[in-house]
C-alpha distance (Angstrom), angle and dihedral (degrees) to the residues before:
residue distance angle dihedral
M1 . . .
T2 3.79 . .
T3 3.75 121.1 .
S4 3.78 126.9 179.4
I5 3.76 114.4 -131.7
N6 3.81 92.5 -144.0
S7 3.81 97.2 46.4
S8 3.80 95.7 84.7
R9 3.79 101.6 41.7
K10 3.74 133.7 59.6
R11 3.75 118.1 -112.6
T12 3.77 122.3 -128.7
Q13 3.79 132.0 -151.3
R14 3.79 88.3 -97.1
D15 3.80 91.9 59.4
Y16 3.81 90.5 70.1
T17 3.79 119.7 75.4
L18 3.77 120.2 -128.3
A19 3.81 89.1 -117.0
F20 3.82 90.5 55.6
K21 3.81 91.9 48.7
L22 3.79 91.4 49.6
R23 3.82 92.0 49.7
V24 3.80 91.0 51.7
V25 3.82 91.8 47.0
E26 3.80 91.3 48.6
R27 3.81 93.1 51.2
V28 3.80 92.3 49.2
E29 3.81 93.3 46.6
K30 3.80 91.6 48.7
G31 3.78 88.4 55.5
E32 3.80 94.6 -116.6
M33 3.81 89.2 128.8
T34 3.78 140.9 -8.8
Y35 3.77 120.2 -104.8
K36 3.81 88.8 -106.3
Q37 3.81 91.1 52.3
A38 3.81 89.7 49.3
Q39 3.79 89.8 50.5
A40 3.81 91.4 53.1
R41 3.82 95.8 39.7
F42 3.79 95.3 51.7
G43 3.80 98.2 34.4
I44 3.80 95.2 -115.8
Q45 3.80 105.7 168.8
G46 3.79 105.3 -161.7
R47 3.81 114.9 84.4
S48 3.78 93.6 -141.7
T49 3.81 99.3 32.1
V50 3.81 95.8 101.1
L51 3.81 90.8 45.2
V52 3.80 89.8 53.6
W53 3.81 89.4 51.5
L54 3.81 91.1 48.6
R55 3.80 91.6 52.4
K56 3.79 93.2 44.9
H57 3.82 102.4 38.9
G58 3.79 105.5 16.6
R59 3.76 129.0 104.5
L60 3.79 96.2 -142.5
D61 3.82 127.1 78.5
W62 3.81 103.3 -98.4
S63 3.79 94.4 163.2
K64 3.80 93.4 98.2
P65 3.82 121.2 66.7
């Protein structure tokens, strides 16, 4: 029987390393995927989590909708 440790609990911002966040931001900013695709691809639970990372760590102006 195999059970994932993370499958039963919600992840928080602190569960993701800075390197992981920066890789996700880079891929979105390069146009490789949308932030919603990144969220689905990497199993990021929060709807706005990737947007927060883009605003905080990104090089583009994500302040406007």
